[in-house]
DOTI-439985 format. One record per residue (C-alpha): z, x, y; residue in three letters. Coordinates in steps of 0.25 Angstrom, whole numbers, padded with zeros to 4 digits, always signed. Layout:
BEGIN
ZXYALA;...
END
This chain:
BEGIN
-0034-0017-0148MET;-0049-0014-0143GLU;-0051-0015-0128ARG;-0063-0020-0121GLY;-0066-0030-0111ILE;-0072-0045-0108SER;-0081-0047-0097ALA;-0094-0055-0095LYS;-0106-0053-0088HIS;-0109-0057-0072THR;-0121-0055-0064PRO;-0114-0050-0054THR;-0122-0036-0047PRO;-0111-0026-0047THR;-0114-0010-0046PRO;-0115-0003-0056ALA;-0099+0002-0056SER;-0086-0002-0050LEU;-0079+0005-0038PRO;-0069+0014-0044ARG;-0056+0007-0047GLY;-0058-0007-0040VAL;-0060-0019-0052ALA;-0053-0032-0052THR;-0053-0045-0061GLY;-0060-0047-0069PRO;-0067-0034-0064ALA;-0083-0032-0063CYS;-0088-0022-0072LEU;-0101-0015-0071SER;-0111-0013-0082LEU;-0117-0002-0076GLY;-0130+0004-0076PRO;-0139-0001-0087HIS;-0154-0003-0091ILE;-0161-0015-0085ASP;-0173-0022-0091SER;-0182-0011-0087ARG;-0174-0002-0095GLY;-0170+0008-0082ALA;-0157+0013-0080ARG;-0146+0014-0070GLY;-0146+0000-0064CYS;-0135-0008-0057HIS;-0130-0018-0067ALA;-0134-0031-0064ARG;-0121-0037-0071HIS;-0107-0035-0070ALA;-0095-0037-0082MET;-0084-0044-0075LEU;-0072-0039-0083LEU;-0063-0052-0087GLU;-0055-0044-0098ARG;-0050-0033-0105VAL;-0045-0032-0119ILE;-0036-0023-0124GLY;-0030-0009-0116ASN;-0029+0005-0117THR;-0015+0006-0114ALA;-0008+0018-0122LYS;+0005+0020-0114THR;+0015+0011-0109THR;+0010+0018-0094GLY;-0003+0011-0097ALA;+0003-0004-0095LEU;+0011-0008-0080ALA;+0015-0021-0075VAL;+0014-0025-0058ASN;+0028-0027-0053PRO;+0024-0037-0045GLU;+0013-0047-0053THR;+0018-0043-0068GLY;+0002-0041-0072ASP;+0002-0028-0078PHE;-0010-0018-0080ALA;-0015-0008-0092TYR;-0028+0000-0095PRO;-0040-0004-0104ALA;-0048+0009-0104GLY;-0052+0010-0089CYS;-0048-0003-0084VAL;-0035-0006-0080LEU;-0032-0021-0083VAL;-0022-0031-0077PHE;-0015-0042-0085TYR;-0009-0054-0078SER;+0003-0059-0090PRO;+0005-0072-0081ARG;-0011-0074-0083ARG;-0012-0069-0094ASN;-0024-0062-0091ARG;-0029-0047-0085GLN;-0030-0050-0070THR;-0036-0035-0065GLN;-0044-0025-0069PHE;-0045-0010-0063PHE;-0055-0001-0066SER;-0061+0012-0062CYS;-0077+0017-0062ASP;-0074+0029-0072ASN;-0069+0021-0083ASN;-0059+0031-0085ARG;-0047+0026-0094PRO;-0033+0023-0088LEU;-0019+0026-0094THR;-0008+0019-0085CYS;-0005+0011-0075VAL;+0006+0006-0066ALA;+0008-0003-0055PHE;+0014+0000-0042SER;+0029-0006-0039GLY;+0023-0017-0029ASP;+0011-0019-0040GLY;+0001-0017-0029LYS;-0005-0005-0035TYR;-0008-0001-0049VAL;-0012+0012-0055CYS;-0018+0016-0067ALA;-0022+0032-0072ALA;-0035+0037-0079GLU;-0035+0044-0092GLY;-0044+0057-0095GLY;-0047+0067-0087ARG;-0045+0069-0072GLN;-0038+0054-0071PRO;-0036+0047-0059ALA;-0023+0038-0054VAL;-0030+0026-0050LEU;-0022+0015-0041ILE;-0026+0001-0036TRP;-0022-0011-0029ASP;-0018-0022-0040VAL;-0024-0031-0029ALA;-0038-0027-0027ASN;-0042-0016-0038GLY;-0043-0006-0025LYS;-0042+0008-0031LEU;-0033+0014-0021LEU;-0031+0027-0026ALA;-0036+0037-0037GLU;-0028+0049-0040LEU;-0033+0060-0047LYS;-0022+0072-0050GLY;-0021+0072-0066HIS;-0031+0080-0075ALA;-0029+0071-0087PHE;-0025+0055-0091SER;-0013+0049-0083VAL;-0003+0044-0094LYS;+0007+0035-0082CYS;+0008+0031-0068VAL;+0018+0025-0060SER;+0019+0022-0043PHE;+0032+0024-0037SER;+0040+0012-0034ALA;+0034+0011-0019ASP;+0021+0013-0023GLY;+0017+0026-0016LYS;+0019+0036-0027MET;+0011+0036-0041LEU;+0014+0045-0052ALA;+0005+0050-0063SER;+0007+0057-0076ALA;-0003+0062-0083GLY;-0006+0065-0099SER;+0000+0078-0105GLN;-0013+0086-0104SER;-0013+0081-0087ASP;+0001+0086-0089GLY;+0003+0079-0073ARG;+0012+0071-0066LEU;+0009+0066-0052HIS;+0012+0059-0041VAL;+0004+0054-0030TRP;+0005+0045-0018ASN;-0005+0037-0021TRP;-0010+0032-0009ARG;-0012+0046-0002ALA;-0018+0051-0015GLY;-0010+0062-0014MET;-0003+0069-0026LEU;+0012+0071-0021LEU;+0018+0076-0034ALA;+0015+0082-0048SER;+0020+0089-0060ALA;+0015+0094-0073ARG;+0020+0089-0085ILE;+0021+0092-0101LYS;+0024+0079-0106CYS;+0017+0066-0104GLU;+0023+0056-0095ILE;+0022+0040-0099ARG;+0030+0036-0088SER;+0033+0036-0074LEU;+0042+0030-0065CYS;+0047+0032-0050PHE;+0061+0030-0046SER;+0062+0018-0035GLY;+0062+0028-0024ASP;+0050+0036-0028GLY;+0060+0050-0028GLU;+0059+0051-0043VAL;+0047+0051-0053LEU;+0053+0049-0068VAL;+0042+0052-0080SER;+0042+0049-0095ALA;+0034+0053-0106GLY;+0033+0059-0120ALA;+0042+0072-0125GLN;+0053+0064-0120GLY;+0048+0067-0105HIS;+0058+0060-0096LEU;+0057+0067-0081LYS;+0060+0063-0066TYR;+0054+0070-0055TRP;+0058+0068-0041GLU;+0048+0066-0031LEU;+0049+0074-0018GLN;+0042+0068-0005ALA;+0027+0073-0003PRO;+0025+0087+0003SER;+0020+0086+0018ALA;+0009+0094+0014SER;+0005+0085+0004GLY;+0005+0096-0007LYS;+0009+0089-0021CYS;+0024+0093-0025ARG;+0027+0097-0039VAL;+0035+0087-0046LEU;+0047+0093-0053LYS;+0054+0084-0065GLY;+0067+0083-0072LYS;+0070+0079-0086LYS;+0079+0068-0087ALA;+0086+0062-0097VAL;+0088+0046-0099MET;+0103+0043-0098ASP;+0107+0039-0111GLY;+0094+0044-0117GLY;+0088+0055-0125PRO;+0088+0069-0118ASP;+0073+0072-0114THR;+0075+0086-0107THR;+0071+0094-0119GLY;+0058+0086-0124LEU;+0047+0085-0113CYS;+0043+0101-0109PRO;+0046+0104-0094PRO;
END
């Protein structure tokens, strides 16, 4: 399905750009610099567009669709816009976006449904966390060189894991509120799914080429130094042996 937007014009004055990470539904989008009737460039837009709905999506993996465990609403990316949809109301309810128009690749809700995380694609991507209720951008984490493929909150919502593409080759664990990288590891296989244990002491990753590992998480370093994650290959009980499929 071709991606697009449905919008309407309103004469309400608006700044030439939106604050990074802040958007609600319907979202207010600026037309940006334009040419006025006298041919002068660089004037502020005198009209805004109210984003009413987004047609289509750019979800390419299972990590690009997440359900809010409290409300049952789900979120997915459509280009640079994170779309929220309510099955009960049968309509899109919110739109979160950023001013740099970077495509979003994956999304996850916290266990209490209060926070949502989405990560960017491309070079030097950010991992973004918003307050679901008001659309406020709470954190912008930088640590990956290339696209992020999946993200996951710990059960208590204090930690966040992010896995980059095979080109990026990084698995990170964050204290997202403090903007602190707690632990990191080099990875050779593309990780497509992440999940914390209930007590937050173990992170499990699964992905391409039979990748299935668990990572034991240590207490944060007293000095604040990022720890090195050490993963162990796992075998699903009754499943195929994955120990020899993925490079260490």
